[in-house]
N, C-alpha and C positions, 0 to 999 in steps of 0.2 A: 114249551118247545119253541114257540114263536120268538120269545124273548132271547133264547139261546141263539137262534138263527140271526137275529138282529145284531147281537153282540159279535158274532163271527164275521158278519158282513162289515160292520164298522171297523173291526180289527184289521181286516184285509185292506180296507180303504186307507187306514192310518199307515199301514206298512208301505203301501204304494206311494203315499204322500212323502213319507220320510225317505224312501228310496229315490224318488224323483228329486227331493231336496238335496240328497247326498250327491246325486249325479250333477246337479247344478253347481254345488259347492266345489266339487272336484274339477269341473270344467273351468269355473272361475279361477281356481287356484292355478291350474295349468296355464291359463291365459295370462295371469299375473306374472308367473315365472317367465313365460316366453317374452312378455313385454319388458321385464327387467333385463333379461338376457340380451335382448335385441336393441335396447335403448342405447343410443350412441354415447360413447365415453370421450369423444374428442371431436373437435371441429374438422371438417374435411380439408384436405390439402389444397393449396393453390387457389383459395377463395378468400383472401384476407380482406378485412374491412378497414376503416379509417384508423391510422396510427394514433396512439395516445402516449403521454409521458408517464412512466412508472418509476418511482423512486425506490432504489435498493439501498438500504442503510448499511453502514459498516457493521459486520458481524451478524447481519440478519440471517435467519435460518432458511433452509430450502422450503420448509413447511409454510413459513410466514410469507415467503415470496409467492408460493403456489396459491395460497389463499387470496393474496392481493390481486394476482393476475386473474383468478377466476371471478372475483368480485367485480372486476372491470371488464369482463367478457373478452379478455385476451385468450384464455383457454376455456374450454367447456366445463371441465371438472378439476378441482384442486387435487383430488386423489390421483387422477391420471398423471398430472404433472409431477406430483411428488414421486410416483413410481418411476417416471422418466429421469428425474434428478438423481434418485438413488442408483439407477442402473447406469447413469452416465459417468464416465471417468473425467470428462472435461468440465462438468457443471461446477466443480469447486473453483473454477477460474472466473466465475461471475463476479464482476467488480462492483463496488458501491458506486452510486451515482444516479443521475437521471437518464433513463433509457427511453429512446423513442422506439416503440414496439408496435407492431400491427395487432389489431384485434381479430377475433374469430380465426385463430390459427391453431394447428395441431401442437400438442405439447412439445414434441421434438423440435418443431420450428421455433417455438418460443424460447427454448434453451439456446438455439443457434443465434437468435437475435439478441438475447441477453449477453452472449459472449462476444458479439460483434462490437469492437471498440469504436467503430465509426458511428454507432448508434447512440453513444453516450454524449449527451449535450454538453458542449464546452468542457470537455474533460481536461482537468489540470493535473499534470503528473509532476510531483516533486520527487526528484531522484536523490538518493544519498550522494552527497558531493556537490549538489546544486547550491547556488548562492541565493541570497535575498534578491539580488538583481535579476536572476533567472526567473524567480517566482513572480516578481512584479511585472516582468515582460510578458509572462504567460497570462497573468490576470488582466493586463491592459489589452491583450489580444482577444480576450473572451467577449464575444459580441453580446452574450446574454447577461453579462454583469453590468451593474450600474457603477460607473467610475466615481471614486471618491478621492478627492485630493488631500483630505485631512489624515493622511496615513502616518504622519510624523508624531501624532499624539497617541498612538497605540502604545500601551505599556507592555514591555517584554516580560517574560516570566522571570528572567534574571536581569535585574536592572544593571545598567552600565553607563559610563560617561557618554558614550556615543548614542545612547538610546537605540542601539542597533537590535534588529530582530535576527541578525545573522546567527545561524546555528540552532535557532529555536522554532523553525518551521518544519513540522514533522514530515519526513518523506512518506508519501502515500499517493494514491490516485483520488482526486477530488472531482465532484461534479455538483454544481450549485444551482438552485432553482433560479429561473430567469428573474431578473430584477434584484438579485442579491448584490449588495455593495461590495466593492473590493476590500473595504475595511472589514466587513463581516467575514469575508473569505479568509483574510489574514488572521482574524480572531479565531476562526475555526481551526486553522493550522496550528496556532499557538495552543489551543485547547488539546489538540491531538498530541502535540509535543509534551504537554503536562501529563497527559494520560500515559504516553509512551515511557516517560522517565519514572513514573510512579512505581514501575516494576523493577527499578534499579535503585542503587544507593547514591545516586548522583548528588542529591541534596546534602549528603554528609561530606562531600569532597573526598580528597585522598591525601592522607598525611597532613601536611600543612598547606596543601593547595586547595583553594576554594572550589566550590561547585562550578563556578563560571570558568575558572582556569582549567578544570578538568574537561569541561565541555569544549574549550578551545583546543586542548590537546587532542580530543577525539576528532575534532574537525580537521586537524593536521593529519592524523592517521588515515582518515577517510581518503585523502588525496595522495598521501605519500606511500602507502603500503597496500599490499594485498591482504584480504581478510585473515588469512592464515598467519600473517606476520604482524598483525596489529599489536599484540601484546609485547613482542620484542621491540618493535619500533617505539612503543610507549616507554619502554625502559630506557632506550637511548635518549629520548627527549627529557625524561626526568633526570637522568644522570648528568646531562649537560646543564640543565637548569640548576641542579644542586651545587655544581662547582663554578657557576657563573660563566659557562662557556656559551658563545653564541650558537643558536640552533642551526644557522646556515642552511635553511631549507628553501629550495627553489620555489616551492608552492606558495610561500608567503609573498615573495617578490612578484611572482606571476599574478597573484591576487591583487597586489597594489597597482600593477600596470595593466591589468586586464588582458594578460597573456596566457590565461589558463588553457591547458591542453598542449602547449608547446613542450617538447621533450627537453630540449637544450636551453641553456640560459647563458647569455653573453656576459663577459666580465663587466661591461659597462652597466648592464642591468642590475648587477649586484651592488652598484654604487648609488642607486636611486634614493633620493631623500624622502623616506617614508617610514612611519613607525612600524609598518609591516615588513620592513627590510630586516630580516633576521641575520643578515650578514653584517650589518652595521650596528644593530642594537641587540643587546643581550635580553634575555627574558622572552616571554610570550608576546605575540602580537596583541594589540588592544582589544580585539574581538575574535571570535571564531572566523574561519575563512570558508566554511561550508556548512551545510546541514548534514550532520553525521548520522549514521545508522546506529541502532541500538548495539550492534556488535562492536562498533568503534568505541561507543561510550563505555561498554563493559570492559573493553581492553584498557581504556584509559584509567578505569577504576581498579583494574587487576593486572598491572604490568607483569611481564615475565621477570624472573630473577636472572641477573647477569650484570657484568661490568662493561658492556659494550658502550662505546661513545661515537661509533661510526656505523652507518649503514648505507648501502647503495644497491640499487637494482641494476645489475649488470646486463640483464636482458629480461624481457617480459616473464614474470612469475619466477624470477631467480634473484631474490634479494638476500644480501649477505651482511653479516654483522661481525664487528670486531672491536677490540680496544687498542689495536695497533695501527698507528698512522702509516707505517711502512706497508702493511698489508692492504690498507685502504687505498693507498696510492696505486698499487698494482691492480686493484679492482677498478679504479678509475680508468686506467689504461685499457682494461678489458671492456669496460663500458663504452669508451670512445671507439674501440674497434668494432664492437657490435652495432653501435649507432651508425658508423660509416658504412657498414655492411647492410644496413636497412632492417636490422632486427626489430626496430621499434615502429615500423610502418604498419 
């Protein structure tokens, strides 16, 4: 009987022990959940710490950017920033480059700072239609770059007698690490151009025109026509080249004389002694005259079908094409009227 009583007492003690243990475990679990739920997911607002430089590479994903920012204590958690990026409509505008960004900031603030163009260190923007001279001017004005005077030895993608890089510097927004040489910067732009044209058939040329000639045509289209008219303007250029007719393009003369951006061209200007003067010389100019967009290159490779040999923009976004000189002359009159009325201001 005593033995049975002992067993019952021990059983009750064990039950109390396990009950107590269960209570402890439940309390611990609840505390853990509360701790997780109340643990901060973002840094507080308006308490930024020392700024640092963060590099965003071309094509880098939002997830990769978020992880990099979290690793450098810009934001508290990558997951929070990823959620903000997904929810943000403007985050797609984050540009590649070196960004000066505050540390210990909320994820929403981090996105704002990444979108702030003024925070990109020595941002170099190569626009479609810009020239090699424009790019060099921008590079020489970048205080973080190391100036290199040996730029003439850079080998272009398409070799040419002038050793010109014209037309081969990919339009894009660039930002280089402090101390990068101007030579390295140009090499990066050339590599960007090589990557850019890899998705086209530029290396095959067009009919009997070489790849470099097609690139030159694209550079003319970039300056002479609106994007929706590139293919038709390309056809005019090819039609003139095929019959040995001078191109007579104002853009090439303006390039030769540094008059880019001027709408009108004087008769004296068309007499300037330059291989770029397509009023005096038949054929294409010796080099491209601008850095063309992929759209212009595609149009030069795929011209529209037509027998046009004249085109003129009579007013902004109104370019007309014809094979009749008489009609062209009437359009020239209309252009002069619109010019006098200030339509091109």
